[in-house]
Each structure stands twice: as structure tokens, then as C-alpha cells.
C-alpha positions in Angstrom: 92.3 86.4 90.6 92.3 87.9 94.0 89.4 88.1 95.9 89.4 89.4 99.5 86.3 88.7 101.4 85.9 90.6 105.0 89.7 89.6 105.7 90.5 90.6 109.3 93.5 90.1 111.5 93.2 90.9 115.2 96.3 91.2 117.6 96.2 90.6 121.4 97.9 93.7 123.5 97.4 93.7 127.1 97.9 97.2 127.4 95.6 98.3 124.8 93.4 95.2 124.4 92.5 93.9 120.8 94.1 95.8 117.9 92.4 95.4 114.6 95.2 95.8 112.2 92.9 94.7 109.4 89.3 95.1 109.8 86.9 93.1 107.7 88.8 94.4 104.0 87.1 93.2 101.2 88.1 93.9 97.4 88.7 92.2 94.1 91.8 92.4 91.6 91.3 91.3 88.2 93.9 89.1 86.1 96.0 91.9 84.3 95.0 94.9 86.5 97.6 96.6 89.1 95.6 97.5 92.3 97.4 99.9 94.5 96.4 99.5 98.2 97.2 103.3 99.8 97.6 104.1 102.9 100.0 105.8 105.6 102.2 103.8 107.9 100.5 101.6 110.4 97.3 101.6 108.1 97.1 97.9 107.9 98.5 97.7 104.3 101.5 95.4 105.2 99.2 93.1 107.5 96.6 92.7 104.4 99.6 91.5 102.0 100.9 89.3 104.4 97.6 87.6 104.8 96.9 87.3 100.7 100.7 85.7 100.8 99.9 83.4 103.7 102.4 84.7 105.9 99.8 85.0 108.4 96.4 83.4 109.3 93.4 85.7 109.2 91.6 85.8 112.5 88.2 86.1 110.2 87.2 86.1 106.5 89.1 84.8 103.8 90.8 85.6 100.4 90.9 83.4 96.8 94.0 83.7 95.0 94.1 82.0 91.7 91.2 80.0 92.8 92.9 78.8 95.9 91.9 79.5 99.6 94.4 81.0 101.9 93.1 79.1 105.0 92.4 76.1 103.6 95.0 75.8 100.7 98.2 78.0 101.5 100.9 75.8 99.9 98.9 76.4 96.6 98.7 80.0 97.0 102.3 80.6 97.7 103.0 78.5 94.4 100.8 81.1 92.4 102.2 84.4 94.1 105.5 86.4 94.4 105.9 88.3 97.5 108.3 91.5 98.1 108.3 92.8 101.5 109.8 95.9 102.3 112.2 94.6 104.8 113.4 91.6 102.8 116.9 90.5 103.5 119.4 88.7 101.6 122.1 86.5 102.5 125.4 88.5 102.4 127.7 85.7 101.3 126.0 84.7 98.2 126.0 86.4 94.9 122.9 88.0 93.3 122.9 84.8 91.1 123.1 82.3 93.6 120.6 84.1 95.8 118.2 83.9 92.7 119.2 80.4 92.1 118.3 79.0 95.6 114.9 80.1 95.7 114.3 79.1 92.0 115.3 75.5 93.3 112.9 76.0 96.6 110.2 76.5 94.0 111.0 73.0 92.3 113.0 74.7 89.1 115.5 73.1 87.4 119.1 74.4 86.7 118.8 74.9 83.3 115.5 76.8 83.4 116.8 78.7 86.9 119.5 80.2 84.4 117.6 81.3 81.4 114.7 83.1 83.8 117.9 84.6 85.9 119.3 85.9 82.4 115.8 87.2 81.3 115.2 89.1 84.6 118.6 90.4 84.6 118.2 91.7 81.6 114.6 93.6 82.6 116.2 94.9 85.9 119.5 95.8 84.5 121.6 93.6 87.3 124.1 92.1 84.8 126.9 94.5 86.2 126.4 93.1 90.0 125.0 89.6 89.1 128.0 87.7 90.4 129.0 90.1 93.0 128.4 89.2 96.7 125.3 90.5 98.2 127.0 92.1 101.0 128.7 94.7 98.7 125.5 95.9 97.4 123.6 99.2 97.4 120.2 99.6 98.5 118.9 99.6 94.9 121.0 96.5 94.2 119.6 94.8 96.9 116.2 95.8 96.3 116.3 94.6 92.4 118.0 91.1 93.9 115.1 90.6 96.1 112.7 91.4 93.3 114.5 88.9 91.1 114.4 86.0 93.7 110.4 86.7 94.0 109.8 86.4 90.4 112.1 83.4 89.4 109.1 81.0 89.6 107.1 83.3 87.3 104.3 83.5 89.6 100.5 84.7 88.2 100.2 87.1 91.4 102.9 89.6 92.1 102.7 91.6 95.9 105.0 94.5 96.4 105.1 96.1 99.6 106.6 99.7 99.7 109.4 98.4 96.8 110.8 101.9 96.2 111.2 102.7 100.1 114.7 104.1 100.6 115.6 103.8 97.0 117.3 107.0 94.9 115.0 108.3 92.1 116.5 106.4 89.2 116.4 103.0 90.8 112.9 103.8 91.8 111.9 104.8 88.2 113.1 101.6 86.9 111.3 99.4 89.6 107.8 101.2 88.6 108.8 100.7 85.1 109.3 96.9 85.9 106.0 96.7 87.8 104.6 98.5 84.8 105.7 95.7 82.4 104.5 92.9 84.5 101.0 94.2 83.8 101.9 94.1 79.9 102.4 90.1 80.5 99.0 90.1 82.4 100.3 89.4 85.8 98.2 90.5 88.6 99.5 92.9 90.7 98.9 94.4 94.2 100.9 97.7 95.1 101.3 98.8 98.4 102.6 102.5 98.9 102.2 105.6 100.5 103.7 107.5 97.2 100.9 109.3 95.6 103.1 109.9 92.2 103.3 105.8 91.9 100.2 105.1 92.5 99.0 107.7 89.6 101.2 106.3 87.3 100.5 102.6 87.9 97.5 101.7 89.3 94.1 100.7 87.6 92.0 101.0 90.5 93.0 102.1 94.2 91.7 100.9 97.8 92.5 103.7 100.3 93.1 101.9 103.7 93.2 103.3 107.3 93.0 102.2 110.7 92.5 98.5 109.3 89.7 99.5 107.1 89.2 100.0 103.4 87.5 103.5 103.5 87.5 104.4 99.5 87.8 102.2 96.4 88.0 102.8 92.8 89.6 104.3 89.4 91.5 107.4 90.0 88.5 109.3 87.6 85.7 107.8 90.1 87.5 108.9 93.2 88.1 112.6 91.8 84.3 112.3 91.0 83.4 110.9 94.4 85.2 113.6 96.3 85.3 116.7 94.4 89.0 116.6 94.1 91.7 116.3 91.2 94.8 115.7 93.8 95.5 112.3 94.8 96.6 113.8 98.1 93.3 115.5 98.5 91.4 112.6 98.0 93.3 110.7 100.4 93.0 113.1 103.4 89.4 113.6 102.4 88.8 109.7 102.8 90.5 109.2 106.1 89.1 112.4 107.3 92.5 114.0 108.2 96.1 114.3 107.4 97.9 111.3 108.6 100.6 111.7 106.1 
């Protein structure tokens, strides 16, 4: 479902010279798999995900998502992808229901189908208590659930989550993690970016460790444990990046 091939993104900087935010990153994600992209802040996680979602154009390399090339077929890629960014904003004067419906219409859905899908997502994310409240009255958890619902309203085959539990309380974070796990049961392909080790251990079938824009290690948790001779994922991460950036 996702095949990243030497994916590269370089940003110019007058003082420091070219910054290689993503440096020849290659990985593959199978259908129905949760792939965890693990790295500290500034490691290149978000830039990698934005490239996959066609929000940025690569400097080099490419990726194929659901059979479509991100460079030559970005509109077809976007139709297959739901992208949740850590900094996703909501329009405060709309209710959650209106916000979700707006994105449903952007994706070409009819109102009747939007209503059915909104109800289903509200069930799964426990949103009914605030579905008809304005977004500017929401807690952080309510905002994140609304953002997830609007991201998934068109039922994309590929889901990209960038730090989805950032700033959430424990119970809301657990609900989000549970929802992501349920997506796997529906054979969704998920890329899950985080620096929270426990989430990676609970969710991810395979893990990619990214640091300084480079993918330094990749494999299942048992494979990484065998490779680095450590049981604890945090210790594996430290060994992989050659230090303690957390």
C-alpha cells in the first residue's frame, strides 16, 4: 500500500546551508499493517508524513501510495489518504457535525452518506455528547476526536497519524490508541508517528527508527530486540541513534 523509495526533502537555509529534513528514506507498509515511525522531535517524522500525504513535494526519490505516485498523481493519492497532523486546526464557529460534513463534501460525498458515516464515527470515537457543540468550546481531546473524524469521513484506505495523542489526557489518549488498533482490524493501512514508546509497543507491527532525517533501523519489535540485544524499546532507540536525544 505504501512504498517509499529514497524519499528526500531538503530545505535551503542561508545560515546553515541545505537542511536534509528527510534523507533517502525507504520503507514499505503492507495492507492492514500499522507501521510506527519512531523518532525524537525534529527527527524528520512529520516531513516524511507530509511527503506521503502530498502536502510537500520531494526534493528526490518518490513514494507510491495505493498504486499512485506522490509526484505525478498527487490528487489520486489524496483521495486514498486520511492525514491527521499534530497541529490540525478546527473552525471554531462550526459544530463538530458541521466540520465533519464540510470535509465529507470536499471529498465528494452525498449528505445522506455523510450522515451515516458521521454517526458511525461518533459511535467509535464517543462523540455524541459534543457532536452538535461549536468547536471553540471543546477540550483538547474533543478537538482531536473531531479532527480524526473529519480526516476519516471519506473512508480512506491509508491513514497517516502524526503524534495523534500529543497533549491528551490518559483516558482520551487510550481511546485514540484503541481506535487506531480497530482500524487495523478493518484492514486499513496505518502509518503512526510518535515518540511515545508505549504506543509503539502496543500498536505497531513494524517499527522504523528515524533520526537526523535518516531511517536508521527497521523491523518488528522482536527483530529489533535481537539486533540490538535489548528488551526495552527505549534502550533499543538509544542504541540505534547512538545517543539519548529524548
